[in-house]
C-alpha positions in Angstrom: -29.6 0.3 61.9 -30.7 -3.2 62.7 -32.8 -3.3 59.5 -29.6 -3.0 57.5 -28.2 -6.3 59.0 -29.1 -9.7 57.6 -29.8 -12.0 60.6 -29.6 -15.7 59.9 -30.9 -18.3 62.4 -28.7 -21.3 62.4 -30.3 -24.7 62.4 -29.3 -28.4 63.0 -30.3 -29.6 59.5 -32.0 -28.5 56.3 -35.2 -30.3 57.1 -35.9 -32.7 60.0 -36.7 -36.3 59.0 -40.4 -37.1 58.6 -42.1 -40.0 60.4 -42.3 -42.0 57.1 -38.5 -42.2 57.1 -38.5 -43.9 60.5 -41.1 -46.4 59.2 -38.7 -47.1 56.3 -35.9 -47.9 58.8 -38.2 -50.2 60.7 -39.3 -52.0 57.6 -35.7 -52.5 56.5 -34.6 -53.7 59.9 -37.5 -56.2 60.1 -36.7 -57.3 56.5 -33.1 -58.3 57.5 -34.4 -60.1 60.6 -36.9 -62.0 58.4 -34.1 -62.9 56.0 -31.9 -64.3 58.8 -34.9 -66.3 60.1 -35.4 -67.9 56.6 -38.5 -66.0 55.7 -37.5 -64.7 52.3 -41.0 -63.9 51.1 -41.6 -61.8 54.2 -38.3 -60.1 53.8 -39.1 -59.2 50.2 -42.4 -57.8 51.2 -40.9 -55.6 53.8 -38.1 -54.4 51.5 -40.9 -53.5 49.0 -42.8 -51.6 51.7 -39.7 -49.6 52.4 -39.6 -48.3 48.8 -41.7 -45.3 50.0 -42.5 -42.5 47.6 -43.0 -40.1 50.5 -39.4 -40.6 51.6 -38.2 -39.9 48.1 -40.2 -36.7 48.1 -38.5 -35.6 51.4 -35.1 -36.4 49.9 -35.7 -34.6 46.7 -37.0 -31.6 48.5 -33.5 -31.1 49.9 -31.1 -32.4 47.2 -33.2 -31.4 44.3 -32.7 -28.3 42.1 -33.7 -25.0 43.7 -34.5 -26.6 47.1 -36.6 -24.4 49.3 -34.8 -25.7 52.3 -31.2 -24.9 51.1 -30.4 -21.2 51.1 -26.8 -20.2 50.2 -25.2 -16.9 51.3 -21.8 -16.8 49.6 -19.0 -15.4 51.8 -15.6 -14.1 50.9 -13.1 -16.9 50.3 -10.9 -18.0 53.2 -7.2 -17.4 52.6 -5.4 -20.8 52.6 -1.6 -21.0 53.2 -1.3 -24.8 52.9 -4.0 -26.3 50.8 -4.9 -29.9 51.4 -5.7 -32.2 48.5 -9.4 -33.1 48.4 -10.2 -36.8 48.8 -12.8 -39.1 50.2 -12.3 -41.0 53.5 -10.3 -44.2 53.3 -11.8 -47.5 54.2 -10.1 -47.4 57.6 -11.4 -43.9 58.2 -14.9 -45.0 57.4 -14.7 -47.8 59.9 -13.5 -45.3 62.5 -16.2 -42.9 61.6 -19.0 -45.5 62.2 -17.3 -46.7 65.4 -17.5 -43.1 66.6 -20.8 -41.8 65.0 -22.7 -45.1 64.8 -25.2 -45.3 61.9 -27.0 -42.0 62.2 -26.6 -38.7 60.3 -24.7 -36.2 62.5 -26.8 -33.4 61.2 -30.4 -34.6 61.2 -30.1 -37.9 63.1 -31.6 -40.1 60.4 -30.6 -43.8 60.4 -28.2 -44.6 57.6 -27.0 -47.6 55.7 -23.6 -48.1 53.9 -23.7 -48.6 50.2 -22.0 -51.9 50.6 -24.9 -53.3 52.6 -27.4 -52.0 50.1 -25.5 -53.8 47.3 -25.8 -57.0 49.2 -29.5 -56.6 49.5 -29.9 -55.8 45.8 -28.0 -59.0 45.0 -30.2 -61.0 47.4 -33.6 -59.4 46.5 -33.3 -57.9 43.0 -37.1 -57.9 42.5 -37.8 -56.0 45.7 -34.8 -53.6 45.8 -33.8 -51.9 42.5 -30.8 -49.6 42.0 -30.6 -48.2 38.5 -28.7 -45.3 37.1 -31.4 -42.7 37.7 -32.9 -41.5 41.0 -36.3 -42.7 40.0 -35.0 -46.2 39.4 -33.4 -46.5 42.8 -35.1 -47.9 45.9 -36.5 -44.8 47.7 -35.8 -46.2 51.2 -32.2 -47.1 50.6 -31.7 -43.8 48.7 -32.9 -41.7 51.6 -30.9 -43.7 54.2 -27.8 -43.8 52.1 -24.7 -43.2 54.3 -22.4 -40.4 53.2 -19.3 -38.8 54.7 -18.9 -35.0 54.9 -15.9 -32.7 55.4 -17.4 -30.3 57.9 -14.9 -27.6 57.0 -14.6 -27.9 53.2 -11.2 -28.1 51.5 -11.9 -24.8 49.9 -11.9 -23.2 53.4 -8.9 -25.0 54.7 -10.5 -28.2 55.9 -8.4 -31.3 56.3 -9.0 -35.0 55.7 -8.5 -35.9 59.4 -11.2 -37.7 61.3 -12.0 -34.7 63.5 -13.2 -32.9 60.3 -15.3 -35.8 59.0 -18.8 -36.9 60.1 -21.3 -39.5 59.0 -24.3 -38.0 57.2 -27.4 -39.0 55.2 -27.6 -38.4 51.5 -29.9 -35.3 51.9 -27.7 -33.5 54.3 -24.5 -34.3 52.4 -25.8 -33.3 49.0 -27.6 -30.3 50.4 -24.4 -29.1 52.0 -22.2 -29.8 49.0 -18.9 -27.9 49.4 -20.3 -24.9 51.3 -19.1 -23.7 54.6 -21.6 -24.1 57.5 -22.0 -20.3 57.8 -22.9 -20.1 54.1 -25.9 -22.4 54.4 -27.0 -21.5 58.0 -26.1 -24.8 59.6 -24.8 -25.4 63.1 -21.6 -27.5 63.6 -22.8 -31.1 64.0 -19.8 -32.0 66.1 -21.1 -29.8 68.9 -24.1 -32.0 69.5 -24.2 -35.5 71.1 -24.0 -38.5 68.9 -27.3 -40.5 68.5 -27.1 -43.7 70.6 -29.6 -46.4 69.5 -30.0 -50.0 68.6 -29.9 -49.2 64.9 -26.9 -51.1 63.4 -27.2 -49.9 59.8 -28.2 -53.4 58.8 -24.6 -54.4 59.2 -25.6 -57.8 60.6 -26.7 -58.8 57.1 
């Protein structure tokens, strides 16, 4: 009977970005423009505005413990004949990924910023942008828009380290997915959807 079957509706991402996150991206973009124009005080004020508690709440609702948005259905392991050693993308691969994917999460479309850019901002504006050892001590805007890189098919299921198995993601989607297969967490394959095209440059012009 149909009632005996568990039907799962696949979705693009765990939770769509909220409007406050787009405001954060606008504040950060404007802050970098102000910095380049020589308006350091305005830049600092905008970086401070981007430290938004609402964006942190959105992020923690996905990557936090017992997230209501992440449901895992464990499936039987996939037989692997030639396992691939797990590793993070190389520097050249990361450059290729951003050339292909731009600076948007391939799952939810959120604008993202590389950690290297955030470190530059922390060095330039330490009073406005903090990055401590705990989540609570890290700038909420940069935390939510933190660029990550995901193996779509995890190594445990036979995934490789090749570019066609890697995508740019935000922190929420990457930490929410962890090392699960897409089918185990009810997500659609992000590679099957168009790449977001926009003027967002990930603040790389800094």
